[in-house]
C-alpha positions as CSV (number, residue, x, y, z in Angstrom):
1,X,53.0,160.5,85.2
2,X,49.6,159.0,84.2
3,X,48.4,157.3,87.3
4,X,46.2,154.2,87.7
5,X,43.4,154.5,90.1
6,X,43.2,151.5,92.5
7,X,39.5,150.9,91.6
8,X,40.3,151.0,87.9
9,X,43.1,148.4,88.3
10,X,40.8,146.2,90.5
11,X,38.0,146.3,87.9
12,X,40.3,145.5,85.0
13,X,41.7,142.5,87.0
14,X,38.2,141.3,87.9
15,X,37.2,141.2,84.2
16,X,40.4,139.4,83.3
17,X,39.9,136.8,86.0
18,X,36.3,136.3,85.1
19,X,37.3,135.7,81.4
20,X,39.7,133.0,82.6
21,X,37.6,131.3,85.3
22,X,34.0,131.4,84.1
23,X,32.0,129.2,84.6
24,X,33.8,126.5,86.6
25,X,37.1,128.0,87.8
26,X,40.5,126.4,87.3
27,X,39.5,122.8,87.1
28,X,43.2,121.7,86.8
29,X,44.6,123.6,89.8
30,X,41.6,122.3,91.8
31,X,43.3,118.9,91.7
32,X,46.1,120.2,94.0
33,X,45.7,120.0,97.8
34,X,44.6,123.5,99.0
35,X,46.8,123.2,102.1
36,X,50.1,123.2,100.1
37,X,51.9,126.6,100.5
38,X,54.9,127.8,98.6
39,X,57.1,130.8,98.0
40,X,57.4,131.3,94.2
41,X,59.7,133.6,92.3
42,X,58.6,135.9,89.5
43,X,61.6,136.0,87.1
44,X,62.4,137.9,83.9
45,X,63.7,135.8,81.0
46,X,65.1,138.9,79.2
47,X,66.3,142.4,79.8
48,X,63.7,145.1,79.8
49,X,61.6,147.6,81.8
50,X,59.2,146.1,84.4
51,X,55.8,147.7,84.6
52,X,52.3,146.6,85.7
53,X,53.3,145.2,89.1
54,X,50.1,146.6,90.7
55,X,48.0,144.5,88.2
56,X,49.8,141.4,89.3
57,X,49.5,142.2,93.0
58,X,45.8,143.0,92.6
59,X,45.2,139.8,90.6
60,X,46.5,137.5,93.3
61,X,44.8,139.6,96.0
62,X,41.4,139.2,94.4
63,X,41.9,135.4,94.4
64,X,43.3,135.1,97.9
65,X,43.9,138.0,100.3
66,X,46.4,135.8,102.2
67,X,48.8,135.7,99.2
68,X,51.9,137.8,99.9
69,X,53.2,139.6,96.8
70,X,56.6,141.2,97.6
71,X,58.3,143.3,94.9
72,X,62.1,143.2,94.5
73,X,62.1,145.7,91.7
74,X,60.4,149.1,91.5
75,X,57.8,150.0,88.9
76,X,59.6,151.3,85.8
77,X,63.0,150.0,86.8
78,X,65.4,148.1,84.5
79,X,65.4,144.3,84.9
80,X,68.1,141.9,83.6
81,X,67.6,138.4,82.3
82,X,67.1,135.8,85.2
83,X,66.6,138.6,87.7
84,X,63.9,138.2,90.4
85,X,61.2,140.8,90.1
86,X,59.0,139.7,93.0
87,X,58.1,136.7,95.2
88,X,54.6,135.3,95.7
89,X,53.9,133.4,98.8
90,X,50.8,131.5,99.8
91,X,48.5,128.6,98.8
92,X,50.0,127.3,95.6
93,X,46.6,126.3,94.2
94,X,45.5,130.0,94.3
95,X,48.8,131.3,93.0
96,X,48.4,129.0,90.0
97,X,44.9,130.2,89.4
98,X,46.1,133.8,89.0
99,X,49.4,133.0,87.3
100,X,48.4,133.6,83.7
101,X,46.3,136.7,84.2
102,X,49.1,138.3,86.3
103,X,51.8,137.4,83.8
104,X,49.6,138.6,80.9
105,X,49.3,142.0,82.4
106,X,52.9,142.3,83.4
107,X,54.3,141.0,80.1
108,X,52.1,143.3,78.0
109,X,52.6,146.4,80.0
110,X,56.3,145.8,80.5
111,X,56.7,145.1,76.7
112,X,55.3,148.5,75.8
113,X,57.4,150.2,78.4
114,X,60.5,148.4,77.2
115,X,59.9,149.3,73.5
116,X,59.1,152.9,74.4
117,X,62.3,153.2,76.4
118,X,64.4,151.9,73.4
119,X,63.0,154.7,71.3
120,X,63.5,157.3,74.0
121,X,67.2,156.3,74.4
122,X,67.7,156.6,70.7
123,X,66.6,160.2,70.4
124,X,67.9,161.9,73.5
125,X,66.3,164.6,75.5
126,X,65.4,167.2,72.9
127,X,62.9,165.1,71.0
128,X,59.9,163.4,72.7
129,X,58.5,160.0,71.8
130,X,54.7,159.8,72.0
131,X,52.1,157.2,71.5
132,X,48.9,157.3,69.4
133,X,45.3,156.1,69.6
134,X,46.3,152.8,68.0
135,X,45.5,150.8,71.1
136,X,43.6,147.7,72.1
137,X,39.9,148.7,72.7
138,X,39.2,149.1,76.4
139,X,42.9,148.9,77.3
140,X,44.0,152.4,76.1
141,X,44.5,153.8,79.6
142,X,46.7,150.8,80.5
143,X,48.8,151.0,77.3
144,X,49.3,154.8,77.6
145,X,50.3,154.3,81.2
146,X,52.9,151.8,80.0
147,X,54.3,154.4,77.5
148,X,54.7,156.9,80.3
149,X,56.6,154.3,82.4
150,X,58.9,153.8,79.5
151,X,59.7,157.5,79.3
152,X,57.4,158.5,76.5
153,X,54.6,161.0,76.2
154,X,50.9,160.5,75.7
155,X,49.2,161.9,72.6
156,X,45.5,162.8,73.0
157,X,43.6,160.2,74.9
158,X,40.4,160.3,72.9
159,X,38.6,162.2,70.1
160,X,37.3,164.8,72.6
161,X,40.7,165.9,73.9
162,X,42.2,167.7,70.9
163,X,41.4,168.7,67.4
164,X,43.5,166.6,65.0
165,X,42.8,167.5,61.4
166,X,44.0,164.6,59.3
167,X,44.2,163.6,55.7
168,X,40.7,162.0,55.6
169,X,39.2,165.2,57.0
170,X,41.1,167.3,54.3
171,X,39.9,164.8,51.6
172,X,36.4,166.0,52.4
173,X,36.8,169.6,53.3
174,X,39.3,172.4,52.5
175,X,42.1,172.4,55.0
176,X,42.0,176.2,55.7
177,X,38.3,176.2,56.4
178,X,38.7,173.2,58.8
179,X,41.4,175.0,60.7
180,X,39.3,178.2,61.0
181,X,36.3,176.2,62.3
182,X,38.5,174.5,64.8
183,X,39.9,177.8,66.0
184,X,36.4,179.1,66.4
185,X,35.3,176.1,68.4
186,X,38.5,175.3,70.3
187,X,37.2,176.2,73.8
188,X,40.7,175.9,75.2
189,X,41.5,172.7,73.3
190,X,44.7,172.4,71.3
191,X,44.7,172.1,67.5
192,X,47.0,169.8,65.5
193,X,47.0,169.8,61.7
194,X,48.5,167.0,59.6
195,X,50.3,167.7,56.4
196,X,52.1,165.4,54.0
197,X,54.0,167.8,51.7
198,X,55.6,171.3,51.7
199,X,52.9,172.9,49.6
200,X,50.2,171.9,52.0
201,X,52.3,173.3,54.9
202,X,52.9,176.6,53.1
203,X,49.1,177.1,52.6
204,X,48.5,177.1,56.4
205,X,51.6,178.8,57.8
206,X,50.5,181.7,60.0
207,X,47.1,180.3,61.0
208,X,46.7,180.1,64.7
209,X,46.9,176.4,65.7
210,X,49.3,174.6,68.0
211,X,51.1,171.7,66.3
212,X,51.8,170.6,62.8
213,X,52.0,166.9,62.2
214,X,54.4,166.1,59.4
215,X,53.3,162.7,58.1
216,X,55.3,160.2,56.0
217,X,58.0,162.7,54.8
218,X,61.5,161.7,53.8
219,X,64.3,163.1,55.9
220,X,65.1,165.9,53.4
221,X,61.5,167.1,53.1
222,X,61.1,166.8,56.9
223,X,64.1,169.0,57.5
224,X,62.7,171.7,55.3
225,X,59.2,171.4,56.9
226,X,60.6,171.7,60.4
227,X,62.6,174.8,59.4
228,X,59.5,176.4,57.9
229,X,57.2,175.5,60.7
230,X,59.3,175.9,63.9
231,X,58.8,179.6,64.3
232,X,55.0,179.1,64.4
233,X,54.2,175.7,65.8
234,X,55.3,172.7,67.7
235,X,56.4,170.0,65.2
236,X,55.6,166.3,65.2
237,X,56.7,163.6,62.8
238,X,54.9,160.3,62.1
239,X,54.6,157.5,59.7
240,X,56.4,154.1,59.7
241,X,59.2,155.3,62.0
242,X,61.2,152.5,63.6
243,X,64.3,152.0,65.7
244,X,66.6,152.2,62.7
245,X,65.2,155.5,61.4
246,X,64.1,157.3,64.6
247,X,67.5,158.9,65.3
248,X,67.7,160.5,61.8
249,X,64.1,161.8,62.2
250,X,65.0,163.3,65.6
251,X,68.0,165.0,64.1
252,X,65.8,167.1,61.8
253,X,64.9,169.1,64.9
254,X,61.3,167.9,65.2
255,X,59.8,168.4,68.7
256,X,58.1,165.0,69.0
257,X,57.7,161.8,67.1
258,X,54.5,159.7,67.3
259,X,54.8,156.0,66.9
260,X,51.8,153.7,66.7
261,X,53.8,150.5,67.1
262,X,54.5,151.4,70.7
263,X,51.0,150.2,71.6
264,X,49.8,148.1,68.6
265,X,53.0,146.0,68.0
266,X,55.1,145.8,71.1
267,X,56.3,142.3,72.0
268,X,55.5,141.0,75.5
269,X,58.4,140.9,77.9
270,X,59.2,137.3,78.6
271,X,58.4,136.6,82.3
272,X,57.8,133.4,84.3
273,X,56.8,132.0,87.7
274,X,59.6,129.7,89.0
275,X,58.2,127.1,91.4
């Protein structure tokens, strides 16, 4: 699984806290007596997959090292509505300072993991669900981590990882010449080629690349494309695939399905601190 380096988590949490506290801190929580201590429950308001616990723990730790963050659920585990995920014990003033930042991380990361898991459960084990580069700028690593927690796969991380010849490249240059140039310059990198119709696929069958991305095809065309391509390449389907359609797409025999909405449109998991 994609792992989050402790320093990376700390730096992200520092930036989030600075965004929330600059320049004068939490002027409202400052009204509360610093001596008051409480044990507060972190509770889920809905069913889902919990992810991002290390971000919450780090957030409270950066504010006050004396705050005790005790998890009741493991990272990546299923949580039910009204279930206690963790307890936070310490000075209530400092807990309130970190409340929103901690919940924002947890809710967002858990939301992506939960949505990913819904797709994974729809398609079974033969077809893999993967994310794309449609991520929030600067938070890609976090979002792709969330996809992995939910049982999905990561597509290329950035533009340097893999050749992905898409429609806009083909609109400028001949698809065969682009593939041949990629093969010449691959240096161990994988090559994926996007096609949106059967004629385009037939033009490139036999060229030595890794994956063919079958974009925005209806089920009938997709079945034919998978049958044509599977002897030569890994196959991937993409394009407006949702929870209602993903099972039929998987039944075409495609190896993986890429879904941008995992990262760009997942709803946050509803969580709360119960004082």
